[in-house]
C-alpha positions as CSV (number, residue, x, y, z in Angstrom):
1,M,-18.5,-14.1,29.1
2,N,-20.6,-12.3,26.6
3,S,-22.2,-9.5,28.6
4,Y,-20.7,-6.1,28.2
5,P,-20.9,-3.5,31.1
6,G,-20.1,-0.3,29.2
7,P,-19.8,3.1,30.7
8,I,-22.7,4.8,32.4
9,T,-24.0,7.3,29.9
10,E,-26.8,7.9,27.5
11,A,-26.1,7.0,23.8
12,R,-27.2,9.2,21.0
13,P,-30.2,7.6,19.4
14,L,-29.6,5.8,16.1
15,G,-30.7,7.6,12.9
16,V,-29.9,11.2,14.1
17,K,-29.8,13.2,10.9
18,L,-26.9,15.6,10.8
19,H,-25.6,17.1,7.5
20,I,-22.0,15.9,7.4
21,P,-20.9,15.4,3.8
22,I,-19.7,11.8,3.2
23,W,-17.0,13.2,0.8
24,L,-15.5,15.1,3.7
25,L,-15.4,12.1,6.0
26,G,-13.9,10.1,3.1
27,L,-11.2,12.9,2.6
28,I,-10.4,12.8,6.4
29,T,-10.0,9.1,6.3
30,F,-8.1,9.1,3.1
31,S,-5.5,11.5,4.4
32,G,-4.2,9.2,7.1
33,T,-3.5,6.3,4.6
34,L,-2.3,8.7,1.8
35,A,0.6,9.9,3.9
36,M,1.8,6.2,4.3
37,H,1.9,5.5,0.5
38,I,2.8,8.8,-1.0
39,F,6.3,8.9,0.5
40,V,7.4,5.4,-0.7
41,P,8.6,6.5,-4.2
42,A,10.8,9.2,-2.6
43,L,12.7,7.0,-0.2
44,P,15.8,6.6,-2.4
45,A,16.0,10.4,-3.0
46,A,15.5,11.2,0.7
47,A,18.1,8.6,1.6
48,T,20.7,10.2,-0.7
49,D,19.9,13.7,0.5
50,L,20.0,12.8,4.3
51,G,22.9,10.3,4.0
52,A,20.7,7.6,5.4
53,S,20.7,3.8,4.9
54,I,17.9,1.9,3.3
55,G,17.0,0.3,6.6
56,E,16.7,3.8,8.2
57,M,14.5,5.0,5.4
58,Q,12.2,2.0,5.7
59,L,11.6,2.9,9.3
60,T,9.8,6.0,8.0
61,V,7.2,3.7,6.5
62,S,7.1,0.8,9.1
63,L,6.9,3.2,12.0
64,Y,4.1,5.0,10.2
65,I,2.1,1.8,10.1
66,F,2.9,1.2,13.8
67,G,1.6,4.7,14.6
68,L,-1.6,4.0,12.7
69,A,-2.1,0.8,14.7
70,V,-1.4,2.2,18.1
71,G,-3.0,5.6,17.6
72,Q,-6.3,4.1,16.8
73,L,-6.4,2.5,20.3
74,I,-6.0,5.9,21.8
75,Y,-8.4,8.0,19.7
76,G,-11.3,5.7,20.1
77,P,-11.7,6.1,23.9
78,L,-10.7,9.8,23.7
79,S,-13.5,10.5,21.3
80,D,-16.0,8.6,23.5
81,R,-15.0,10.7,26.4
82,Y,-14.4,14.2,25.0
83,G,-16.5,14.1,21.8
84,R,-15.7,13.4,18.2
85,R,-15.2,17.0,17.0
86,P,-12.4,18.2,19.5
87,V,-10.5,15.0,19.3
88,L,-10.6,14.9,15.5
89,M,-9.5,18.5,15.2
90,S,-6.6,17.8,17.6
91,G,-5.5,14.9,15.5
92,L,-5.6,17.0,12.3
93,V,-3.5,19.7,14.1
94,L,-0.9,17.1,15.0
95,Y,-1.0,15.7,11.5
96,T,-0.2,19.1,10.0
97,I,2.5,20.1,12.5
98,A,4.2,16.7,12.2
99,G,4.1,17.2,8.4
100,L,5.8,20.6,8.8
101,A,8.4,18.9,11.1
102,A,9.1,16.3,8.4
103,L,9.4,19.0,5.8
104,V,12.3,20.7,7.7
105,S,13.9,17.6,9.1
106,P,17.7,18.0,9.2
107,G,18.4,14.3,9.4
108,V,16.9,10.9,9.1
109,H,16.2,10.4,12.8
110,A,14.2,13.6,13.0
111,L,12.3,12.5,9.9
112,I,11.5,9.1,11.4
113,A,10.1,10.8,14.6
114,A,8.1,13.3,12.5
115,R,6.6,10.5,10.5
116,L,5.6,8.6,13.7
117,F,3.8,11.7,15.0
118,Q,2.2,12.3,11.6
119,A,0.7,8.8,11.8
120,F,-0.5,9.5,15.3
121,G,-2.3,12.5,13.9
122,G,-3.5,10.9,10.7
123,C,-5.2,7.9,12.4
124,A,-7.6,10.2,14.1
125,G,-9.6,10.4,10.9
126,L,-9.5,6.7,10.4
127,V,-11.2,6.1,13.8
128,I,-13.5,9.1,14.2
129,A,-14.9,9.3,10.7
130,R,-16.2,5.8,11.1
131,A,-17.6,6.6,14.5
132,I,-19.3,9.7,13.1
133,V,-21.0,7.6,10.5
134,R,-22.2,5.2,13.1
135,D,-23.4,8.1,15.3
136,T,-25.6,9.6,12.6
137,S,-26.9,6.5,10.8
138,S,-29.0,3.4,11.2
139,P,-27.2,0.1,10.8
140,D,-28.1,-0.4,7.2
141,E,-27.3,3.3,6.4
142,T,-24.0,3.0,8.3
143,A,-22.9,0.0,6.2
144,K,-23.9,1.8,2.9
145,R,-22.1,5.0,3.9
146,L,-19.0,3.1,5.0
147,A,-19.0,1.3,1.6
148,I,-19.2,4.7,-0.1
149,M,-16.3,5.9,2.0
150,N,-14.3,2.7,1.0
151,L,-14.9,3.7,-2.7
152,M,-13.2,7.0,-2.0
153,V,-10.5,5.8,0.4
154,T,-9.2,3.0,-1.8
155,V,-8.3,5.5,-4.5
156,G,-5.4,6.5,-2.1
157,P,-3.1,3.5,-2.4
158,G,-3.4,3.6,-6.2
159,L,-2.8,7.3,-6.8
160,A,-0.4,8.1,-3.9
161,P,2.7,6.4,-5.3
162,I,2.1,8.1,-8.7
163,V,1.6,11.5,-7.1
164,G,4.5,11.0,-4.7
165,G,6.9,10.0,-7.5
166,A,5.9,12.9,-9.6
167,L,6.4,15.4,-6.8
168,A,9.8,13.9,-5.8
169,A,11.0,13.9,-9.4
170,T,9.9,17.5,-10.2
171,L,10.0,19.4,-6.9
172,G,12.1,17.2,-4.6
173,W,11.1,14.8,-1.9
174,R,10.3,17.6,0.6
175,S,7.5,18.9,-1.6
176,I,5.5,15.8,-0.6
177,F,5.3,17.1,3.0
178,V,4.3,20.5,1.7
179,A,1.3,18.8,0.0
180,L,0.5,16.9,3.1
181,C,0.6,20.0,5.3
182,I,-1.8,21.8,2.9
183,L,-4.1,18.8,3.0
184,G,-4.0,18.9,6.8
185,I,-4.9,22.6,6.9
186,V,-7.7,22.0,4.4
187,N,-9.1,19.2,6.5
188,L,-8.9,21.2,9.6
189,L,-10.8,24.1,8.2
190,L,-13.4,21.9,6.6
191,T,-13.9,20.0,9.9
192,W,-14.2,23.3,11.8
193,R,-16.9,24.6,9.4
194,K,-18.8,21.4,8.6
195,V,-18.5,18.8,11.3
196,P,-20.6,19.3,14.4
197,E,-20.4,17.1,17.5
198,T,-22.2,13.8,16.9
199,G,-21.2,11.7,19.9
200,T,-22.3,11.7,23.5
201,R,-19.6,12.3,26.0
202,N,-19.0,9.7,28.7
203,V,-18.5,11.0,32.2
204,E,-15.6,8.7,33.2
205,T,-12.0,9.6,32.4
206,S,-9.9,7.2,34.4
207,V,-7.5,4.7,32.9
208,K,-9.6,2.1,34.8
209,S,-12.7,3.1,32.8
210,L,-10.9,3.0,29.5
211,S,-9.4,-0.4,30.3
212,R,-12.9,-1.6,31.1
213,D,-14.2,-0.4,27.8
214,Y,-11.5,-2.4,25.9
215,L,-11.7,-5.4,28.1
216,G,-15.5,-5.4,27.7
217,L,-15.1,-5.4,23.9
218,L,-12.4,-8.1,24.0
219,A,-14.7,-10.2,26.2
220,S,-17.4,-10.0,23.6
221,R,-17.3,-12.9,21.3
222,S,-19.3,-10.9,18.7
223,F,-16.9,-8.0,18.6
224,V,-13.8,-10.2,18.6
225,G,-15.3,-12.4,15.8
226,Y,-16.2,-9.4,13.6
227,A,-12.9,-7.6,14.3
228,I,-10.5,-10.6,13.6
229,G,-12.8,-11.9,10.8
230,G,-12.9,-8.4,9.2
231,G,-9.1,-8.1,9.4
232,C,-8.6,-11.6,7.9
233,A,-11.1,-10.9,5.2
234,T,-9.6,-7.6,4.2
235,T,-6.0,-6.8,5.2
236,S,-4.8,-10.4,4.5
237,M,-4.3,-9.0,1.0
238,Y,-1.1,-7.4,2.4
239,A,0.4,-10.8,2.0
240,F,0.0,-10.5,-1.8
241,T,1.1,-6.9,-1.8
242,A,4.4,-7.8,-0.1
243,S,5.0,-10.8,-2.4
244,A,3.9,-9.4,-5.7
245,P,7.3,-8.1,-6.9
246,F,8.9,-11.4,-6.2
247,I,6.1,-13.5,-7.8
248,V,5.8,-11.4,-10.9
249,I,9.5,-10.7,-11.6
250,N,11.4,-13.6,-10.1
251,E,8.9,-16.4,-10.3
252,L,7.0,-15.6,-13.4
253,G,9.8,-13.7,-15.2
254,R,7.6,-10.8,-16.1
255,P,8.7,-7.1,-16.4
256,A,8.6,-4.9,-13.3
257,T,5.8,-2.7,-14.9
258,E,3.4,-5.6,-14.5
259,V,3.8,-5.5,-10.7
260,G,2.0,-2.2,-10.7
261,I,-0.8,-3.7,-12.8
262,C,-1.3,-6.5,-10.3
263,L,-1.5,-4.1,-7.4
264,A,-3.9,-1.8,-9.3
265,L,-6.2,-4.8,-9.9
266,L,-6.1,-5.4,-6.1
267,I,-7.4,-2.0,-5.5
268,F,-9.8,-2.1,-8.4
269,G,-11.3,-5.3,-7.1
270,Y,-11.8,-3.9,-3.7
271,W,-13.4,-0.8,-5.2
272,I,-15.8,-3.0,-7.2
273,G,-16.7,-4.9,-4.1
274,S,-17.5,-1.7,-2.2
275,M,-19.7,-0.5,-5.0
276,I,-21.5,-3.8,-5.0
277,A,-22.0,-3.5,-1.3
278,T,-23.8,-0.2,-1.7
279,R,-26.3,-1.9,-3.9
280,L,-26.9,-5.0,-1.8
281,I,-26.9,-3.6,1.7
282,G,-30.6,-3.2,2.7
283,R,-31.7,-5.9,0.3
284,F,-29.9,-8.6,2.3
285,A,-29.2,-9.0,6.0
286,M,-25.7,-7.7,6.8
287,K,-24.6,-11.0,8.5
288,R,-25.7,-13.0,5.5
289,L,-24.0,-10.6,3.0
290,M,-20.8,-10.7,5.0
291,V,-20.6,-14.5,5.2
292,M,-21.6,-15.1,1.6
293,S,-19.1,-12.5,0.2
294,N,-16.3,-14.1,2.2
295,L,-17.2,-17.4,0.7
296,V,-16.5,-15.8,-2.7
297,S,-13.1,-14.8,-1.4
298,I,-12.4,-18.4,-0.1
299,A,-13.3,-19.8,-3.5
300,A,-10.9,-17.3,-5.2
301,A,-8.1,-18.1,-2.7
302,L,-8.6,-21.8,-3.4
303,V,-8.0,-21.2,-7.1
304,F,-4.9,-19.2,-6.4
305,F,-3.6,-21.8,-4.0
306,G,-4.3,-24.6,-6.5
307,F,-2.3,-23.0,-9.3
308,A,0.6,-22.2,-6.9
309,A,0.7,-25.6,-5.2
310,T,0.8,-27.5,-8.5
311,H,3.4,-25.1,-9.9
312,H,1.1,-24.0,-12.8
313,L,0.9,-20.4,-11.6
314,T,0.7,-17.9,-14.5
315,L,-0.1,-14.2,-14.6
316,L,-3.6,-14.3,-15.8
317,P,-5.2,-16.8,-13.4
318,M,-3.3,-15.2,-10.5
319,M,-4.6,-11.7,-11.4
320,A,-8.1,-13.0,-11.9
321,S,-8.3,-14.9,-8.7
322,I,-6.8,-12.0,-6.6
323,M,-9.2,-9.6,-8.2
324,V,-12.2,-11.8,-7.3
325,Y,-10.8,-12.2,-3.8
326,T,-10.7,-8.5,-3.2
327,I,-14.2,-8.1,-4.7
328,G,-15.4,-10.4,-1.9
329,A,-13.4,-8.4,0.6
330,G,-14.9,-5.2,-0.6
331,V,-18.4,-6.5,0.1
332,A,-17.6,-8.0,3.5
333,S,-15.6,-5.0,4.9
334,P,-18.4,-2.5,5.5
335,N,-20.7,-5.1,6.9
336,A,-18.1,-6.5,9.3
337,L,-17.2,-3.0,10.5
338,T,-20.8,-2.0,11.0
339,L,-21.6,-5.1,13.0
340,A,-18.5,-4.7,15.1
341,V,-19.1,-1.1,16.1
342,S,-22.8,-1.9,16.8
343,V,-22.0,-4.3,19.6
344,N,-22.2,-1.5,22.1
345,P,-23.1,2.0,20.7
346,K,-22.0,3.6,24.0
347,V,-18.3,3.0,23.1
348,T,-18.5,3.3,19.3
349,G,-15.2,5.2,19.2
350,S,-13.4,2.6,21.2
351,A,-14.8,-0.1,19.1
352,S,-13.8,1.7,15.9
353,G,-10.3,2.2,17.1
354,L,-9.9,-1.4,18.3
355,Y,-11.3,-2.7,15.0
356,G,-8.9,-0.6,13.0
357,S,-5.9,-1.6,15.1
358,T,-6.9,-5.2,14.7
359,Q,-6.9,-4.8,11.0
360,M,-3.4,-3.3,11.0
361,A,-2.2,-6.1,13.2
362,V,-3.7,-8.8,11.0
363,G,-2.2,-7.1,7.9
364,A,1.2,-7.0,9.5
365,V,1.1,-10.6,10.5
366,C,0.0,-11.7,7.0
367,S,2.6,-9.6,5.3
368,A,5.3,-11.2,7.5
369,L,4.1,-14.7,7.0
370,S,4.2,-14.3,3.2
371,G,7.9,-14.1,3.4
372,I,8.4,-17.6,4.8
373,G,9.8,-20.2,2.4
374,G,11.4,-20.1,-1.0
375,D,8.2,-20.0,-3.1
376,P,6.6,-16.5,-2.8
377,G,3.6,-17.5,-4.8
378,L,2.8,-20.5,-2.7
379,A,3.5,-18.6,0.5
380,A,1.1,-15.8,-0.4
381,A,-1.6,-18.2,-1.6
382,T,-1.3,-20.2,1.6
383,V,-1.6,-17.1,3.8
384,I,-4.5,-15.7,1.9
385,L,-6.4,-19.0,1.9
386,G,-5.7,-19.6,5.6
387,A,-6.8,-16.0,6.5
388,S,-10.1,-16.2,4.5
389,V,-11.0,-19.6,6.2
390,L,-10.2,-18.1,9.6
391,A,-12.3,-15.1,8.7
392,Q,-15.3,-17.4,8.0
393,L,-14.8,-19.2,11.3
394,C,-14.6,-15.9,13.2
395,F,-17.8,-14.6,11.4
396,W,-19.6,-17.8,12.4
397,I,-18.6,-17.4,16.0
398,A,-19.7,-13.8,16.0
399,V,-23.0,-14.4,14.3
400,T,-23.9,-17.3,16.6
401,S,-22.8,-15.8,19.8
402,G,-26.0,-13.7,20.3
403,N,-24.1,-10.9,21.8
404,I,-25.7,-8.0,19.8
405,R,-27.4,-5.8,22.3
406,R,-31.1,-5.1,21.9
407,G,-31.8,-2.3,19.4
408,D,-28.3,-2.2,18.0
409,L,-29.1,-3.9,14.8
410,A,-32.8,-3.3,14.2
411,A,-32.4,-3.7,10.5
412,E,-31.4,-7.3,11.1
413,A,-34.7,-8.2,12.7
């Protein structure tokens, strides 16, 4: 069934012009993912200081990812019901307080709990910043602004380990949480001063109404196609991220320093794709741009798979194909997200949260699948190729379902 009931409320008209700096929305989004990556270099030092095992310290990262995935499902409906501004500020408060709790943690279990709550706070920005962009922009403008945000946000995974390692080496691992607390306070003050309310509050608060929102989205072939397709097109790169050390060091016999170069190219390719998207959106229909850019990713994945399957994988073709793959992903990402949250503007927050949670889930599955078998290069290539083909299938289902509501995507007409 493709019809979507939606809550009984009036949606804010598209194209409402409110002056909310895109750099601020990017900073708020960036903060949630920054806290995930910045602590990784400090894990050994924190383990020694707290007398914790490697497995216990890894929980501070894996549960953070879990918190990001689950929290996005919660903040979406809350922002639709109570408004973007109060829910966003509440999330930033939680992010800051949890960072303070992590700073003073006496043991590893307290640190794990603090990190989980830090993720619950940090993911508010991931959901609500996207919803604010959708509230205040036309579809084409939304895709452009999301692409610009991607340019800023993708800097995080590249810089965070460097910053985290430097802080841990010079000031100790707890200094990382001092920095995150300061960032949370800055975000809170800037949000209070510069972010007005952009959404329209829904009148229903029951669990039944929230369940109906999500069930309505899950019943929409368009939304499910864009969400799963968007996840497969973008976070499938986690398969390569998880396998890169084993491919570069063990399989190719290269020095460990080249692992960082490969991961940097992953981010750089996505950054280039986002920059290209800002130039092409408006010139081409979003659906066509999304599908064509994913075809580029499929072609790159085929090249990677061909070298891995024939046991001719070397560093240069692997790096080139992965970079092209992420360029395609960088172009597809803002288009898929814009189309997904435009299925029903009355529940933009819920759609944004469900989309983000789907991305995390797809990334986690792809990362786990890349560890199967004894050939990490072939495993990663197989997962990436399969995910990109699945993305294309999902996009085709979404585009042909005809479930976009009248007026949602006027720019596509």
